[in-house]
ZAMARGU-4260 file (C-alpha; in steps of 0.2 Angstrom, whole numbers, plus 5000, padded with zeros to 4 digits):
<rodrens>
0) 5011/4852/4765 | 4999/4844/4778 | 4987/4830/4773 | 4972/4842/4774 | 4981/4854/4762
5) 4985/4840/4750 | 4966/4835/4751 | 4961/4853/4748 | 4972/4856/4733 | 4967/4840/4725
10) 4948/4845/4727 | 4950/4863/4720 | 4936/4866/4707 | 4940/4878/4693 | 4932/4895/4693
15) 4918/4899/4682 | 4908/4915/4678 | 4891/4917/4686 | 4879/4929/4678 | 4867/4929/4693
20) 4866/4946/4702 | 4854/4950/4716 | 4853/4963/4729 | 4859/4957/4746 | 4850/4956/4763
25) 4855/4948/4779 | 4841/4935/4778 | 4839/4931/4760 | 4821/4926/4756 | 4822/4914/4741
30) 4804/4918/4735 | 4809/4916/4717 | 4805/4897/4714 | 4817/4895/4700 | 4832/4901/4711
35) 4826/4891/4726 | 4825/4875/4714 | 4842/4879/4707 | 4850/4880/4725 | 4841/4865/4732
40) 4844/4854/4718 | 4859/4862/4711 | 4871/4858/4724 | 4872/4840/4719 | 4885/4844/4705
45) 4877/4859/4698 | 4891/4872/4698 | 4879/4887/4697 | 4870/4882/4713 | 4886/4881/4722
50) 4893/4897/4715 | 4877/4906/4720 | 4879/4900/4738 | 4897/4905/4738 | 4893/4922/4730
55) 4880/4925/4744 | 4894/4921/4757 | 4906/4933/4749 | 4892/4946/4749 | 4890/4943/4768
60) 4908/4948/4772 | 4903/4966/4768 | 4893/4966/4784 | 4907/4960/4795 | 4910/4970/4811
65) 4929/4967/4813 | 4938/4982/4820 | 4951/4972/4829 | 4956/4958/4817 | 4951/4967/4801
70) 4947/4949/4795 | 4930/4948/4787 | 4921/4932/4785 | 4904/4928/4778 | 4893/4913/4777
75) 4878/4907/4768 | 4868/4893/4775 | 4856/4883/4763 | 4841/4874/4771 | 4833/4859/4762
80) 4818/4870/4756 | 4830/4882/4748 | 4830/4896/4761 | 4847/4904/4763 | 4853/4912/4779
85) 4868/4923/4778 | 4880/4928/4793 | 4896/4938/4796 | 4908/4938/4810 | 4905/4951/4824
90) 4919/4955/4835 | 4919/4963/4853 | 4931/4972/4863 | 4931/4958/4875 | 4938/4946/4862
95) 4930/4930/4868 | 4912/4937/4866 | 4914/4938/4847 | 4904/4927/4835 | 4910/4919/4819
100) 4900/4920/4803 | 4896/4902/4802 | 4888/4902/4820 | 4879/4918/4816 | 4870/4910/4800
105) 4866/4894/4809 | 4859/4904/4824 | 4848/4914/4813 | 4841/4899/4804 | 4838/4890/4821
110) 4829/4905/4828 | 4817/4904/4813 | 4814/4886/4815 | 4826/4877/4804 | 4838/4863/4811
115) 4841/4853/4795 | 4854/4860/4783 | 4860/4855/4766 | 4876/4866/4764 | 4886/4881/4770
120) 4898/4891/4760 | 4911/4901/4769 | 4920/4916/4762 | 4934/4928/4767 | 4947/4940/4760
125) 4960/4927/4759 | 4967/4926/4742 | 4980/4912/4743 | 4971/4900/4755 | 4953/4893/4756
130) 4944/4899/4772 | 4942/4886/4784 | 4930/4886/4799 | 4938/4887/4817 | 4936/4872/4828
135) 4922/4880/4838 | 4912/4882/4821 | 4916/4865/4816 | 4908/4858/4832 | 4893/4870/4831
140) 4890/4864/4813 | 4892/4846/4819 | 4877/4849/4831 | 4866/4849/4816 | 4873/4833/4807
145) 4889/4827/4800 | 4884/4823/4782 | 4881/4840/4775 | 4891/4850/4763 | 4904/4864/4767
150) 4911/4875/4753 | 4928/4883/4758 | 4931/4897/4746 | 4942/4911/4740 | 4936/4928/4733
155) 4939/4923/4715 | 4925/4910/4717 | 4936/4894/4718 | 4931/4882/4731 | 4934/4866/4740
160) 4919/4855/4744 | 4920/4845/4761 | 4907/4838/4773 | 4906/4842/4791 | 4912/4824/4795
165) 4928/4827/4785 | 4931/4844/4794 | 4928/4836/4811 | 4932/4817/4810 | 4928/4806/4825
170) 4917/4820/4832 | 4906/4822/4847 | 4888/4825/4843 | 4870/4824/4850 | 4869/4805/4848
175) 4884/4803/4859 | 4874/4809/4874 | 4861/4795/4871 | 4874/4782/4873 | 4875/4770/4888
180) 4885/4778/4902 | 4893/4771/4918 | 4881/4774/4932 | 4891/4784/4945 | 4885/4791/4961
185) 4888/4810/4964 | 4896/4811/4981 | 4894/4830/4983
</rodrens>
């Protein structure tokens, strides 16, 4: 068992029933102030807020377009004001042009003016393993900060909580581009 797997297994949270049911949309407008308050404030230890975000990510898997891999992934991204953006993976016959669920959700949020995130939940159909973002998605999330929560889940609602920093340690980010560099002359 790898160090990451040991860390994940030690952080597994027990499954609890959630009584919240809502209709699904691609961009979820959290107009209900009670639900918005629960999600924004609830992720600091409130299992219901976390479960609701995971449920939205699992719902997003239903929209996945994955005719080649048959591997559905959904994501639900929470902003600091309680807005939730969902995303799913979208494949393409030219394989490298597909986009992951995490990048879909983040791109939707950025396209609507959001750049500061509180958490993201990721779901898939994997029953025996927690879904984990690919390296490209980890770097994409890192662009928007290293210290926000990532919930890796299973279809039964169990999850592991990590941060972007834990998923991508010693990462390269926007601050690195502002660091002092050697001044080299371009000879071309």
